[in-house]
C-alpha positions as CSV (number, residue, x, y, z in Angstrom):
1,X,1.2,-17.6,-41.6
2,X,1.6,-15.4,-39.1
3,X,4.8,-14.5,-37.4
4,X,3.2,-14.6,-33.9
5,X,-0.3,-15.6,-32.9
6,X,-1.5,-14.1,-29.3
7,X,-4.2,-16.0,-27.1
8,X,-6.0,-13.7,-25.6
9,X,-7.1,-9.8,-26.3
10,X,-7.2,-8.1,-22.8
11,X,-5.0,-5.8,-21.7
12,X,-1.7,-7.8,-22.2
13,X,-2.3,-9.3,-25.3
14,X,-3.8,-6.0,-27.1
15,X,-0.8,-4.4,-25.9
16,X,1.7,-7.2,-26.7
17,X,0.0,-6.9,-30.3
18,X,1.0,-3.4,-30.6
19,X,4.6,-3.8,-29.7
20,X,5.0,-6.3,-32.2
21,X,3.4,-4.3,-35.0
22,X,5.9,-1.4,-34.3
23,X,8.4,-3.8,-35.7
24,X,6.3,-4.7,-38.8
25,X,5.5,-8.4,-37.1
26,X,2.8,-10.0,-38.6
27,X,0.1,-10.8,-35.4
28,X,-3.0,-12.3,-34.9
29,X,-5.0,-12.2,-31.8
30,X,-7.4,-14.8,-30.9
31,X,-10.3,-14.1,-28.1
32,X,-12.6,-16.6,-27.1
33,X,-15.1,-13.8,-25.9
34,X,-17.9,-12.5,-28.8
35,X,-18.6,-9.7,-27.0
36,X,-16.5,-7.5,-24.3
37,X,-17.4,-8.0,-20.8
38,X,-21.0,-6.8,-19.5
39,X,-19.8,-5.4,-15.9
40,X,-17.7,-2.3,-15.8
41,X,-14.7,-3.1,-13.2
42,X,-12.8,0.3,-12.7
43,X,-8.9,-0.7,-12.7
44,X,-6.1,1.6,-12.0
45,X,-3.3,2.2,-14.0
46,X,0.0,2.8,-11.8
47,X,3.0,5.2,-12.5
48,X,5.0,2.8,-14.6
49,X,2.2,1.7,-16.6
50,X,1.1,5.4,-17.3
51,X,4.7,5.9,-18.1
52,X,4.7,3.1,-20.7
53,X,1.6,4.8,-22.3
54,X,3.1,8.1,-22.3
55,X,6.1,6.1,-24.3
56,X,3.8,5.0,-27.1
57,X,1.9,7.9,-27.6
58,X,-1.4,6.8,-26.1
59,X,-1.7,8.6,-22.8
60,X,-3.8,11.5,-24.0
61,X,-6.5,9.4,-25.4
62,X,-6.3,7.2,-22.1
63,X,-6.6,10.2,-20.0
64,X,-9.5,11.7,-21.8
65,X,-11.2,8.5,-20.3
66,X,-10.0,8.1,-17.1
67,X,-9.8,10.0,-14.0
68,X,-6.3,11.2,-12.0
69,X,-6.0,10.0,-8.4
70,X,-3.5,10.8,-5.6
71,X,-0.6,8.0,-5.7
72,X,-1.1,7.0,-2.3
73,X,-3.0,4.5,0.1
74,X,-2.1,1.5,-2.3
75,X,-0.2,-0.9,0.6
76,X,-2.8,-2.8,2.5
77,X,-5.2,0.3,2.1
78,X,-2.9,2.0,4.7
79,X,-3.9,5.4,4.1
80,X,-0.9,7.7,3.9
81,X,0.1,10.5,1.4
82,X,2.7,10.0,-1.3
83,X,6.2,11.1,-0.7
84,X,7.1,14.3,-1.9
85,X,9.4,14.2,-5.1
86,X,8.9,11.1,-6.5
87,X,10.5,10.1,-9.7
88,X,8.3,10.5,-12.2
89,X,6.3,13.1,-14.3
90,X,3.3,10.9,-14.3
91,X,3.2,10.7,-10.2
92,X,-0.7,9.8,-10.0
93,X,-3.1,6.8,-10.1
94,X,-5.0,7.1,-13.4
95,X,-8.5,5.1,-12.6
96,X,-10.3,3.9,-15.8
97,X,-13.1,1.1,-16.7
98,X,-11.7,-1.9,-17.6
99,X,-13.8,-2.4,-20.9
100,X,-12.5,1.0,-21.9
101,X,-8.9,0.5,-21.6
102,X,-9.1,-3.1,-23.2
103,X,-10.9,-1.4,-25.9
104,X,-8.3,1.3,-26.3
105,X,-5.6,-1.1,-26.5
106,X,-7.3,-3.4,-28.8
107,X,-7.9,-0.1,-31.1
108,X,-4.4,0.9,-30.9
109,X,-3.2,-2.8,-31.9
110,X,-5.4,-2.6,-35.2
111,X,-4.4,0.9,-36.0
112,X,-1.1,-0.7,-36.5
113,X,-2.4,-3.6,-38.6
114,X,-2.7,-6.6,-36.1
115,X,-5.5,-8.7,-36.6
116,X,-7.8,-9.3,-34.2
117,X,-10.3,-12.3,-34.0
118,X,-13.5,-12.8,-31.4
119,X,-15.3,-16.0,-30.7
120,X,-11.9,-18.1,-31.2
121,X,-10.9,-20.2,-28.8
122,X,-7.3,-22.3,-28.6
123,X,-8.1,-26.1,-28.1
124,X,-4.8,-27.7,-29.1
125,X,-1.6,-26.7,-30.1
126,X,1.7,-28.3,-31.7
127,X,5.0,-26.9,-32.1
128,X,8.3,-28.2,-34.4
129,X,11.4,-26.7,-35.4
130,X,9.7,-24.1,-37.6
131,X,6.9,-22.9,-35.9
132,X,3.5,-23.6,-33.8
133,X,0.2,-25.3,-35.3
134,X,-2.6,-23.7,-33.2
135,X,-5.9,-25.7,-33.3
136,X,-9.3,-23.8,-32.6
137,X,-12.2,-25.1,-31.2
138,X,-14.1,-25.3,-34.2
139,X,-11.2,-27.4,-35.5
140,X,-9.5,-25.0,-37.7
141,X,-5.9,-24.8,-37.8
142,X,-3.3,-21.9,-37.9
143,X,0.3,-21.4,-38.2
144,X,2.7,-19.1,-36.4
145,X,6.4,-19.0,-36.0
146,X,5.6,-18.4,-32.1
147,X,2.6,-18.6,-29.9
148,X,2.2,-16.3,-27.0
149,X,-0.6,-17.6,-24.4
150,X,-1.8,-14.0,-22.8
151,X,-5.4,-16.1,-21.9
152,X,-5.9,-15.4,-18.0
153,X,-5.3,-17.6,-14.8
154,X,-7.1,-20.4,-16.1
155,X,-5.0,-20.4,-19.3
156,X,-5.5,-23.0,-21.9
157,X,-2.0,-22.3,-23.7
158,X,-0.2,-23.1,-20.4
159,X,-2.3,-26.2,-19.4
160,X,-1.7,-27.6,-22.9
161,X,2.1,-26.8,-22.3
162,X,2.4,-28.9,-19.3
163,X,3.7,-25.9,-17.1
164,X,3.7,-26.2,-13.8
165,X,1.6,-23.5,-12.1
166,X,2.8,-23.8,-8.1
167,X,1.5,-21.6,-5.4
168,X,-1.3,-21.4,-2.9
169,X,-5.3,-21.7,-3.7
170,X,-7.8,-19.0,-2.4
171,X,-8.4,-19.3,1.3
172,X,-10.7,-16.3,1.4
173,X,-13.3,-14.8,-1.0
174,X,-14.8,-11.5,-1.8
175,X,-17.9,-10.5,-3.2
176,X,-18.1,-7.3,-5.6
177,X,-20.6,-5.6,-7.4
178,X,-22.2,-2.4,-8.4
179,X,-25.9,-1.8,-7.1
180,X,-28.6,0.4,-5.9
181,X,-28.8,1.0,-2.2
182,X,-32.1,1.5,-0.3
183,X,-31.0,3.9,2.7
184,X,-29.8,7.7,2.7
185,X,-26.0,8.3,2.1
186,X,-25.5,9.6,5.8
187,X,-26.7,6.0,7.2
188,X,-24.2,4.3,4.7
189,X,-21.3,6.5,5.5
190,X,-21.7,6.2,9.3
191,X,-21.5,2.4,9.0
192,X,-18.9,2.1,6.9
193,X,-16.7,4.3,8.6
194,X,-17.5,2.0,11.6
195,X,-17.1,-1.2,9.6
196,X,-13.6,0.1,8.3
197,X,-12.1,0.3,11.6
198,X,-12.0,-3.5,12.1
199,X,-12.6,-4.9,8.6
200,X,-10.1,-3.1,5.6
201,X,-11.6,-5.2,3.2
202,X,-14.9,-4.1,3.5
203,X,-16.2,-1.0,1.4
204,X,-19.5,0.5,0.2
205,X,-19.4,3.8,-1.7
206,X,-20.4,5.8,-4.7
207,X,-19.9,4.8,-8.2
208,X,-22.4,6.9,-10.2
209,X,-25.7,8.6,-9.5
210,X,-27.7,6.4,-7.1
211,X,-25.0,3.5,-7.8
212,X,-22.8,1.9,-5.2
213,X,-20.0,-0.5,-5.5
214,X,-20.2,-3.2,-3.0
215,X,-17.0,-5.2,-1.8
216,X,-17.6,-7.5,1.2
217,X,-15.7,-10.6,2.3
218,X,-17.0,-13.8,2.8
219,X,-16.8,-16.7,5.1
220,X,-15.5,-19.6,2.7
221,X,-14.5,-20.3,-0.9
222,X,-17.1,-20.8,-3.5
223,X,-16.6,-22.2,-7.1
224,X,-15.3,-19.1,-8.9
225,X,-17.2,-20.3,-12.0
226,X,-20.6,-19.8,-10.5
227,X,-21.7,-16.1,-10.6
228,X,-22.8,-14.6,-7.1
229,X,-26.5,-13.6,-6.4
230,X,-27.9,-10.6,-5.3
231,X,-29.3,-12.7,-2.2
232,X,-25.7,-13.8,-1.5
233,X,-24.7,-10.0,-1.1
234,X,-27.5,-9.6,0.8
235,X,-26.7,-12.0,3.3
236,X,-23.1,-11.3,3.6
237,X,-23.7,-7.7,3.9
238,X,-26.3,-8.5,6.9
239,X,-23.6,-10.7,8.3
240,X,-21.0,-8.7,8.2
241,X,-22.5,-5.3,9.0
242,X,-25.7,-5.9,10.5
243,X,-27.9,-4.4,7.4
244,X,-27.9,-5.3,3.9
245,X,-28.5,-1.5,3.2
246,X,-31.7,-2.4,0.9
247,X,-29.5,-3.1,-2.3
248,X,-31.3,-4.0,-5.3
249,X,-31.0,-3.5,-8.9
250,X,-27.6,-5.0,-9.4
251,X,-25.5,-3.7,-12.4
252,X,-22.9,-6.7,-12.2
253,X,-21.7,-9.1,-9.6
254,X,-18.7,-10.9,-9.5
255,X,-16.4,-12.6,-6.9
256,X,-12.6,-13.4,-6.3
257,X,-10.4,-15.0,-4.3
258,X,-6.7,-15.2,-2.8
259,X,-5.0,-17.8,-4.9
260,X,-1.5,-17.2,-5.7
261,X,0.4,-18.9,-8.2
262,X,3.5,-18.2,-10.5
263,X,4.1,-20.3,-13.7
264,X,7.6,-22.6,-13.8
265,X,8.4,-21.1,-16.8
266,X,7.6,-18.7,-19.1
267,X,8.8,-20.0,-22.1
268,X,8.6,-23.4,-23.8
269,X,10.3,-23.8,-27.3
270,X,8.3,-21.5,-29.5
271,X,5.3,-21.0,-26.9
272,X,5.5,-18.2,-24.0
273,X,3.2,-17.0,-21.4
274,X,2.5,-13.4,-20.2
275,X,-0.1,-11.6,-17.7
276,X,-2.1,-13.7,-15.4
277,X,-1.3,-16.8,-17.8
278,X,1.9,-16.5,-16.0
279,X,1.0,-15.1,-12.5
280,X,-2.0,-14.8,-10.4
281,X,-2.4,-12.9,-7.2
282,X,-5.2,-11.4,-4.9
283,X,-6.1,-7.9,-6.5
284,X,-4.9,-6.3,-3.4
285,X,-2.8,-2.9,-4.6
286,X,-4.3,-3.3,-7.9
287,X,-1.2,-4.9,-9.5
288,X,-2.3,-7.3,-11.6
289,X,-3.2,-5.3,-14.9
290,X,-0.2,-3.2,-14.3
291,X,2.2,-6.5,-14.2
292,X,0.9,-8.0,-17.6
293,X,0.9,-4.8,-19.6
294,X,4.6,-4.3,-18.3
295,X,5.2,-8.1,-19.2
296,X,4.2,-7.1,-22.7
297,X,6.1,-4.3,-22.8
298,X,9.2,-6.3,-21.9
299,X,8.7,-9.4,-24.4
300,X,7.2,-7.2,-27.7
301,X,10.6,-5.9,-28.7
302,X,12.5,-9.0,-28.2
303,X,10.0,-11.6,-29.7
304,X,10.1,-8.6,-32.7
305,X,14.1,-9.0,-32.6
306,X,13.9,-12.5,-32.9
307,X,11.4,-13.0,-35.5
308,X,13.0,-10.2,-37.5
309,X,16.3,-11.8,-37.2
310,X,18.5,-9.5,-35.4
311,X,18.2,-10.9,-31.8
312,X,21.0,-11.7,-30.0
313,X,21.1,-15.3,-29.0
314,X,20.1,-14.8,-25.5
315,X,17.6,-12.1,-26.1
316,X,14.6,-13.8,-25.6
317,X,15.7,-15.8,-22.6
318,X,16.1,-12.4,-20.8
319,X,12.1,-12.2,-20.9
320,X,11.7,-14.8,-18.1
321,X,15.2,-14.0,-16.2
322,X,13.6,-10.5,-15.9
323,X,10.1,-10.5,-15.5
324,X,9.6,-13.8,-13.3
325,X,11.4,-12.2,-10.4
326,X,9.5,-9.0,-10.9
327,X,6.3,-11.2,-10.4
328,X,7.8,-13.0,-7.5
329,X,7.9,-9.8,-5.8
330,X,4.2,-8.7,-6.7
331,X,3.2,-12.2,-5.3
332,X,5.3,-11.6,-2.1
333,X,4.0,-8.1,-1.2
334,X,0.2,-9.4,-2.5
335,X,0.9,-11.9,0.2
336,X,2.0,-9.4,2.8
337,X,-1.2,-7.3,2.4
338,X,-3.8,-9.7,2.5
339,X,-2.1,-10.8,5.8
340,X,-2.3,-7.0,7.1
341,X,-5.9,-7.1,6.0
342,X,-6.9,-9.8,8.4
343,X,-9.0,-8.9,11.5
344,X,-6.8,-11.3,13.7
345,X,-5.1,-9.4,16.7
346,X,-1.7,-10.6,15.6
347,X,-1.8,-9.2,12.2
348,X,-3.7,-6.2,13.1
349,X,-0.5,-5.5,16.1
350,X,1.5,-5.9,12.6
351,X,-0.6,-3.4,10.7
352,X,-0.4,-0.7,13.4
353,X,3.4,-1.1,13.5
354,X,3.8,-0.9,9.9
355,X,1.2,2.2,9.9
356,X,3.8,4.2,12.3
357,X,7.0,2.9,10.0
358,X,5.5,4.5,7.1
359,X,5.5,7.7,8.8
360,X,9.3,7.6,7.9
361,X,9.9,8.8,4.1
362,X,12.2,5.7,3.5
363,X,9.8,3.3,4.2
364,X,6.5,5.3,2.5
365,X,8.8,5.7,-0.7
366,X,10.1,1.9,-0.6
367,X,6.5,0.5,-0.7
368,X,5.0,3.0,-2.8
369,X,7.5,2.5,-5.7
370,X,7.1,-1.3,-5.0
371,X,3.2,-1.4,-5.8
372,X,3.8,1.3,-8.9
373,X,6.6,-0.4,-10.4
374,X,8.9,2.5,-10.3
375,X,11.3,0.7,-8.1
376,X,11.8,-2.2,-10.6
377,X,15.8,-2.3,-11.4
378,X,16.6,-5.4,-13.9
379,X,19.9,-7.1,-13.5
380,X,22.4,-5.9,-16.2
381,X,25.3,-6.6,-14.4
382,X,27.9,-4.2,-12.1
383,X,27.2,-0.7,-12.7
384,X,25.6,2.6,-11.4
385,X,22.3,2.4,-9.6
386,X,20.7,3.7,-12.9
387,X,21.6,0.9,-14.9
388,X,18.9,-1.7,-15.2
389,X,16.1,1.0,-14.2
390,X,13.6,2.6,-16.2
391,X,14.4,6.9,-17.0
392,X,11.9,9.1,-16.0
393,X,10.7,11.6,-19.0
394,X,13.2,14.0,-18.6
395,X,13.3,17.2,-20.8
396,X,15.4,17.1,-23.6
397,X,15.7,20.0,-26.7
398,X,12.9,18.0,-28.9
399,X,10.5,18.3,-26.0
400,X,10.3,15.4,-23.7
401,X,12.3,12.2,-23.7
402,X,9.3,9.7,-23.9
403,X,8.1,11.3,-27.1
404,X,11.2,10.1,-28.8
405,X,10.2,6.4,-28.0
406,X,6.7,6.1,-29.8
407,X,8.5,3.9,-32.4
408,X,9.2,1.3,-29.9
409,X,13.4,1.6,-30.8
410,X,16.4,1.6,-28.6
411,X,17.5,5.6,-28.1
412,X,21.1,6.8,-27.0
413,X,20.7,9.7,-25.6
414,X,24.5,11.9,-26.0
415,X,25.4,14.4,-23.8
416,X,29.0,14.6,-25.1
417,X,28.0,14.8,-29.1
418,X,31.0,12.3,-29.4
419,X,29.2,9.0,-29.7
420,X,27.5,7.3,-32.4
421,X,25.0,4.4,-32.7
422,X,26.9,3.4,-36.4
423,X,25.5,0.4,-38.0
424,X,22.7,0.1,-35.4
425,X,20.8,2.7,-37.1
426,X,18.0,0.6,-38.4
427,X,17.1,-0.6,-34.6
428,X,18.6,2.4,-32.4
429,X,17.7,6.2,-32.6
430,X,20.3,9.2,-31.6
431,X,19.9,11.9,-29.9
432,X,22.4,14.8,-29.0
433,X,21.6,16.9,-26.3
434,X,24.4,18.6,-24.1
435,X,21.6,20.2,-22.2
436,X,19.5,16.8,-21.3
437,X,18.4,17.0,-17.4
438,X,21.1,13.5,-16.8
439,X,24.1,13.9,-14.7
440,X,25.7,11.1,-16.8
441,X,27.5,11.7,-19.9
442,X,25.3,9.0,-21.8
443,X,22.6,6.2,-21.7
444,X,21.5,3.9,-23.8
445,X,17.7,3.0,-23.4
446,X,16.3,-0.3,-24.8
447,X,12.7,0.2,-26.4
448,X,11.0,-0.3,-23.0
449,X,13.0,2.4,-21.3
450,X,15.6,0.7,-19.1
451,X,18.8,1.8,-19.0
452,X,21.1,-0.6,-20.7
453,X,24.5,1.5,-20.6
454,X,25.7,4.4,-18.8
455,X,29.1,6.1,-19.9
456,X,31.0,7.9,-22.8
457,X,33.4,5.3,-24.1
458,X,32.4,4.3,-27.7
459,X,33.9,0.7,-27.8
460,X,32.5,-0.3,-24.6
461,X,29.0,1.3,-26.0
462,X,29.5,-1.3,-29.1
463,X,29.8,-4.1,-26.5
464,X,26.3,-3.1,-25.3
465,X,24.5,-2.2,-28.7
466,X,25.7,-5.7,-29.6
467,X,24.6,-7.1,-26.4
468,X,21.1,-5.8,-26.8
469,X,20.3,-5.0,-30.4
470,X,22.8,-8.1,-32.1
471,X,25.2,-7.4,-34.9
472,X,25.4,-4.3,-36.6
473,X,23.4,-3.8,-40.3
474,X,26.9,-2.7,-41.6
């Protein structure tokens, strides 16, 4: 019997498995696909996700395979430079091929002891007071204390649970692929510059030697289960741009819509949902993968605490309470961005107005922090603005703060040198550092890096240690 079975070994599932293994939870990951995806789509890790990778000691290996780009131009593709003084040591976008980040995160989970089985699809589930029985497509039955569906927007787990997935179906569709072209680069550049004046959803740019990435909107919505053909691209390019650029020899072809949906619930008994299984939205702003990875970071230590037996009674419920509002905000900002990409005169007028407003630092900063995840503040009750926010990677006497979070434990950073974690030392680390670059006497960090307490009063600290980390061991 496993402690947790995870359906889906994409970025969310692999990250969740690794987080659970940091706490010695027995994890099995089931991935229905036998081979990695054949196409090499480039995805972007935003600032908050890069911070999380640094917290777990993963950033160096990911940087080796990615490419750093400026942290700007995310919101509705409005090209404004990033504001100065962003509150992060990692204020950039990291572009990386999707199969590479999936492989690195799966490799990380396996190194920590997670079991991963490919070619295994969940067909049915049944839960009781003690656990969940998972039936695979081949009839095999597995047993675990908890099951987490990280199996994408068409989640089998979510459907088996009967969890509602309200929202809007796709109204528009976009073709995306990589292929060679038959015209000179200068001709492409001129036509793209002309097109981008009126249609921000269109792009055609280099993706390697002799290869271009093509993104072209379509007039209607097709069956996403049916892959597009090269002729579909040629026809739509001629319709939109007046030329098909002589495209040929495709590497991969795909289509995506702008459906926007959010699960009614993230948890039903011993079964939970994370990543695209809980929310889908248009890819504008590149938030999807990041939202899922951040779900995993929020859920991992809480579910591990439940399994290990020290979780406070309502801790696991805070997963939905904290992450569902974040997803709601992402859905809303992607809805707004899609409207701003419309070629209609009304949306274009609003776009021009917002472009002017983004010249104000406060507006530009607010939108960038929203897209990149560094503006998130969980509701932990009344307190200073820092309460509920993540703490940046500040310098401490042992190097960098995030280097102290590799084990996925809580951390008390004490500038007074008078506080203690006492009976919670098996779950919370302690660092006395009066020189830490921090304008408060002490902070308690959760394993996901969010500030759970601020102050210098030991009894008050003990109350918050109990709130987040359960009863002391002694």
